[in-house]
N, C-alpha and C positions, 0 to 999 in steps of 0.2 A: 453467492455464486462462487464456485471453485475457480481459483486462478490457475490457468494452464499456460505453459510455455511451448508445448509441442505444437507443430503445425497441424492444421485441420486434418490432413490425410494421415497423420501419424497417431492421432488420439485414439485411445481405447485398445491399442495393441499390447499384447502380453504373451509371453511364452508359457505354454502349459503342455509340455510334452509328456504324453502318457508312457512312452517307451522308457524315458529316463526316470520317470516317477516310479514305474513298476520295478525297474532295476535297482533304484534306491531302497525300496522296501525289501527286496531280496537281500541286499547287502546288510541291512539292519538285522534281518532274520538270521543270517549267517553268524553275526556277532553274538546273537543271543543263544542259538541252538547248535552252532557248529556247521561248518561248510558241508560236511558229509551228509547232513540231514536235510539240506535245503536244495530244491530244484530251481535253478535260475534259468528259465526259458524265455528271457527277455532280450538277451544280448544279440545284436546283429553282427557278430564276428565269430570266426571259427575258434572254438576252444577244444583242446585235445582231450583225451580220455582221462587226464588228471585235472581237467578244468583250468588249464593254463592257456592264456592267449597264444594261439599258434602263429608262428612266422615261418614261411617257407625257408628252410635252412640256407639254400644257395642264394636267395635274395638277401638274407642277412649277411652272408659272406661278402657278396659284391658290395653291399652298402658299407661295411666296415673297412673294406680295402680301398675306398675312394680317397684320393688325396684331399686334404682338408680344404684347399682352395676350391676344389670342385664342389664342395658342399656349401661353402659360405659365400661364394661369389654371386653377384646378381646374374639372373638369366635374361635372355631376350624376352620382350613382352609376348611375342608369338609363341615362345617355347624354343628349346634347343632343337636344331634341325634333326639331329639323330634321334631325339625323343619322338618328334612328330612322325618321322618315318617309321619308327618302331610301333607307335600306337596304331597307326593305320595298318601296317603289315600284320601285326598280331591280331588285330580285330578281324580282318578279312581272311587270313590264312589262304586256303584254296578257293575262296568264294568271293573274290574281288569283282564287283559289278563293272560293266562297261559304262564308264561315266568319268567326268572330271571329279577329282577327289583332292581335298586339301584338309589340313588339320590346324587347330589353334589350341594352345595349352590353356587349361582352366583349373580353377581351384576345385578339384574333385569333379565327380559327375554332377554334383549340385550346381557347380559353376556353369556347366553346359546348359542345364535347364534354365538357370537365371538369364544367361545371354540370349537364349532362343526366345524366351518369353519377351524380353525387353526389345529385341531387335526385329522380331518378325510378327508382332501383333501391335495393334493400336491401343492406346490407353482407353480403357473401358471395354475392350474386346473380351470375348469368352474363349477360353481354352478348354479342350475336352480331353478326358481320360476315362478309364473304366471305373465303375462304382467301387470295386475293390482296388485300392491304390495306396501308395505310400503317402502318408498324411501331409508331409511338407510341400507336396505339389500345390495344395491350396494356399499355404502360406507364401510360397514363391509368387503365385498369381496375385494375392492380396497386396504384397509388398510392392509389386509393380503396377498396382492400380488396375488389375485385370480381374476377371472372374473365372471360376472353374465350374464346368458342368460335366456330368457323367452319363455314361450309357451302361446298361447291364452287361457285365462281362460274360455271364453264363446264361444259357437258355434253360428251359425246363428239363432238358436231358443232360445238363451240366456240360454242354459243349459250348464253344465260343459262339456268342450271340451276334452273328453278322447282321441280322436284321435290325437289332437295336443300334449297332454301330452305324449302319448306313443311314438309319433314320435320324440319328443325332447329328451326323455330319451334314446332311441335307438341311436340317432345321437351322443349324447355326449359320450355314453359308447363305441362307435366305436373309439373315440379319446383318451380316458383315462380309467384307471382301477377303479378309485375311483369316486363316484358321490354322492353329497349331493343334496337332493331335499327338498326345503323349501315349505311347505304347510301351509298357514296361515288360519286355520279354526278350529272351527266354528266362525261365526260372523266376517268374514274377514274385515280387514282394507285395502282399504278404501270403499269397496262396501257393506258390510253387508251380503255377501253371505255365506251360509253354505252348505257344501257338504252333500248330503244325505248318508245314510248307503250304499245303492247300489253303489253310486259314489265312496265312500271310498273303497269299495270292488274292483272296477275297478282299482283304483290306486294301491292297494296292489297286485292285479293280474299282472299288468304290471311289478312291481318290482320283483315279484317271477319269472316271465318268464325270465327277464334279469339275474336274479341270478342263473339260470341254468348253466351259464358260471361261474364256481367257481373261475376264475381269477378276477372276478369283485366284488367290494365291494360297497354296496349301503347303504346310511344313509338317512332315511326318517325323516326329522326334522319337527315335527308338532308344529307350533307356536300357542299355545292355550291361548294367553294372554287374550282373551275375552270370554273364556269358561263359566265363571259364569254369563255372560250376553247373553247367547245363547238360553235361554228358560228353559224348565223344567230340573231340575238338572239331573235326571237319563236318560231321553230321549235324552238329548244333549250329553251324554257320551257313548252311546252304541257302537259307532264306535271304541272306544278304545280297545274293545275285539278283533278286527281284527288284532291287532299287536302281538297276541300270536301265537306260533307255526310256525314262519317264518323261512326260511333257515338261517343257521348260518352266511352267508355273507350278511345278511340284519340286520342293527341295527336301531331301532326306538329311537329317542330322542324327548322328550316332553319338550317344553319351558314353564315352570310354572312361573307365576309372581304374586306378591302381589299387583301390581300397581292398576289394575282395580278391581279385585274381592274383594280386601280388602281396597280399596281407600287409599293406602299408596304409591302413585306415587313417591314421592321424597325420600323415604327410600331406594330405589334401591335394593330390595330384591327379588330374584328369585331362581329357582332350575332347573338344567337339570336332567331329569329323563330318565335313559336308560332302554330299554326293549329289551331283546334278548333271543333266545332259547339256547344260548351258555354261560355257566357259565364263561368260560375264557374271553369271550368278555366283560362281565360285570365287571369282576375283572380288566381288562385293562381299561375299561371306568372310574372307580373310581380313579385308580392310575394316569392316564395321565391328567385327568381334574382337580384333586386336585393340581397336579404339576403346571399346567397352571394358576390356581388361585393364587398360591403362587408367581408365576412369573409375575402376572398382577396386582392384587389388594390386594394380601395377603388374608385377610378375609373380611367378609361383616358385615352388620348391625346386631349386636347381639340383640338389643332391638326389632326390627321388627320380627326376628326369634322367639324370646321368646313369642311375642304376638300370632303368629300363633300356636305355640306349646300349649299355654295355652287355646286357643279357641278350638283346636282339642281334648284336654284332657277332657274338660267339655262339655258333650253333650247338656246340657241346654243352655250354652253360645253359642255353635255352632248353635243350633236351632234359637236362637235370632238373631245372625248375619245373618243367611240365610233368616229369615223373613224380616229383615230390608233391606237386599240387594234386595229381591224381589220387595219391594216398589220402589226402585231406578229403577230396571229393567222395572217395569210397567210404570213408568213415561216416560222413553226413548221409550218404545214400543208405548205408546200413541202419543208421539210427531212424531215418524216415521209414524204412521198411518195417522195422520193429513196431513203430507207432501205428502205421497203417494196418498192419496185420492184427494188432491188439484192438484197434478201433473197430475193425470189422467184427471181431469176436464180442466186443462190448456193445455193439449196436450204435456206435458213435458216428455221427455224420461228419465228414470232412469234405472240404472243397477239393476239386481235382488237383492232385499233386503230380508233377512230372520230375522236378529237380529243384535244387536251390537251397537257400538257407532256412526257409520258413514253410510252414503249412498252417492252415487256418480251419478252426472249428466254427461253423456258423452258430449264432446264438441270438435270441431276441433281447436278452439283457446281459451283455458281456461283462459289465461291471460287477453284477451280482455273482456271476459264475466265477470271475477271478477272485472276488472276495471269499467265496466258499472254498476255493482252492487253497487259500491261506491256511485252512485247518490242516491240510496235508503238507504244508510248507512248500507248495508249488506256486511259483510266480510266473505269470504270463502277461501278455499285453492285451488289454481290452480295446477292441476296435469299435467302430460304429455298429457293426452287425455281426461281430464274431470275436473269437479269441485267437491271437497269433501265438504260435509255438515256434521258438527258435531251435530247430533241430540241429543247427550248426553249433550250438553252444552247450548242449546237454549231453553228457557222456552216455554211452550205451546202457550202462548199468542203471542209470537214473531214468532213462527213457522207458525202460521195462517197467510196466505197471502204471505208467502215467495215463494212458488212454482210459483205462477203467475208472480211475479217480476223476478224470475230467467228465466222463459220462455220468458219474454219480453227482458231480457238482451241477451239471446241466439239468439233470432230473430234479435235483433239490431246489433249483432256482424257480421251479414251477413252469418250465417251458414244455 
């Protein structure tokens, strides 16, 4: 018998991240064949046309001009007040819902998901999200002793599958009283899909219908990590108004992150923004999530919070940041347009893309497809039912011609 020290709930856990694994293979290929010959479509970060990790220039300037004490001092557990105001203000822009709203600082957007699962579901409960989703959702549920179930994101016409969503919500609420629904939109990872405002209205309607049973408690967790790369600033945020005036047994949580929108990936700075028609629900929200922060990571990166507060306070600086970010967005948009156009010419099927860092090619054997792409020195991420392409990271010159090679690999895999 093997002697184990780990507690029973921890045994058998291991990290096997396909994203970092594929990225490692790409790095090895670059050393062997030269960077110019290798296409690294694995990285979930913006790379410029020279394949250098991009930082919004004005964000860098603000960061470098911070006094050293503002970078190294402890921050309040809840987060700097100016940062929390900035996170909420920048999230909603012109689309602030009619509701009670408060924010709590977290370690990135992932921290929001962690706190929401821990504080708003019971041990053993099931959390739901779409079948196409960011893989760590499942790990976050497993770590918290919860389960993850999925509904089909797309129907047979490649539109949002509201019927599958409604059925899954009803099914799980028959089994438990608390339900967390994770909706990663707009600019969904890994497909690049964005729900339309009417589709968001359908989601909210399903939740409201289920909330008629006041014994049920529903938390709609909107993972908005890619919001600032979803298109026009105000047009991409209009759905947020739909979270106002909801029944008191529905809480909306928005997962704000500085990683993508402010190119501060490694600073791990986020905020959970609670939206409710019930003042007491929001008071509870701030109390319990600050407590969980103290018990998890204590406080987060003060310097990064100070950066966002400084940007938000100075409208000239904010306008400059937004202008520079739009240039990044346009580069990603152009790369996606090239890929989509060439995919159509090559007869390559892709899932509906609207905006964001990634698009996805469906495949029955993604690992084999990715392995065949190695022959062309193309490195992508194999998912459960497809291949993820990080258009955020591949320069336009290397995007050109990729779709045809991927179509060839899909065909060669016997699909």
